[in-house]
N, C-alpha and C positions, 0 to 999 in steps of 0.2 A: 607500495603496495602498504607500508604502515599507515600512511596519510588516506586512502581510500579504506582500509579496515576502519578506523579510530571515526572518519567521518559518518561512517556506516551504524556503525556502535551509537555513536552519537545520537543520532537521527532513529535508528530504534529505539534508545532509552525513551526519547519525547513521545513517541505512539508508546509507546506501552506503559509512559505517563498516564498518557494524555484517555487510552483508553479504560484506565484503573480510576480515574477521578470521576469519569461522564455517568453519570446516573439516568438509567435509563427505564424509565417505571413505565408502566402501560398506559395508558388513556383511559382515563375518567370516563366510564358511562351511562353516571347515571343522571337523567334525563333532569333532573332538578334541580343538578349540581349546578349545570352548568348549561347553557344553550347551544340549538345545532350547530351556531356558524363555528361557535365559539371551539367545540368538540370535532369538526372538520378540522380546525385552522391546530387543533394540539394534533387530531390523527394525519396531518398531513409535514408538522415538525416531526413527530417519532417515527414516519418512514423516512423521511429524511435524515436522520440522526442516527439508523439503522444505517442505511446507506454509508454514511461518513464511517463506523463503528465495522463496517464489514471491508470497506476499501482500506484503515487502517491495517486492522487484522491481514489483508492481503499483501500490502505493502511489507508489515512485519515477515512475512514466510519467502518473499521476494530478497530482502534484506538479508532475511536465514540461508539463503540459496548462494546467493553472492561471496556472504561469509565462507560457505565453505566451499565453493569456487576458490576462492584464494587459499583456503587451508589446505590445498590438493592440489596445487599452483595450475589453474585451470583458468582462473579469471584471467578475462580480456580476449578469448578465443571465442567464437559464434559455435554454442551448439549444433548447429548444421551444418553448416559446412568447413569446423573446424576455424578458419581462417583468423589470423591478430584483426580483435573489432579494430575503430576508430579511435582513437584515445579521447576524439571531443564528445562522440556518441556519449562513452565511457563518463566522461568531464559531465554532462547530460542528468545522465541518469548511470548512477554508481551500480545497478542491479539490471543490467540490459545482457539480455540472455544471446542475442541473438545479433547480428551483423545486420546494417541497413537493407539490402541485396535478398535475407532471407528472410526478415521481418516481414516488406512486400509481396515475397512470395508466399509468406504464411497467411497473411492479411494477416498480420497482429502492430 
């Protein structure tokens, strides 16, 4: 469990650093400053950056939940059926909350 905890803490630290260092300025809409296509490109880049930021925030929350399950000795058990999860699944995604069967049932 200590290795899993360390892996999760390291990943969380990297994500938090990335969230703190990215600059999210609004797109400049002054038509005299940039052309229409350049503005459209900037808006698309901004939308992509916002999506990446949202996914990073979701990952930080998933890591926090996994760390809480470790602290409560509930890590590695499916939240739906309470069966032990396959260690290979947790190796692939240490924040997995459901076993493969329950995840498929839930459409996750």
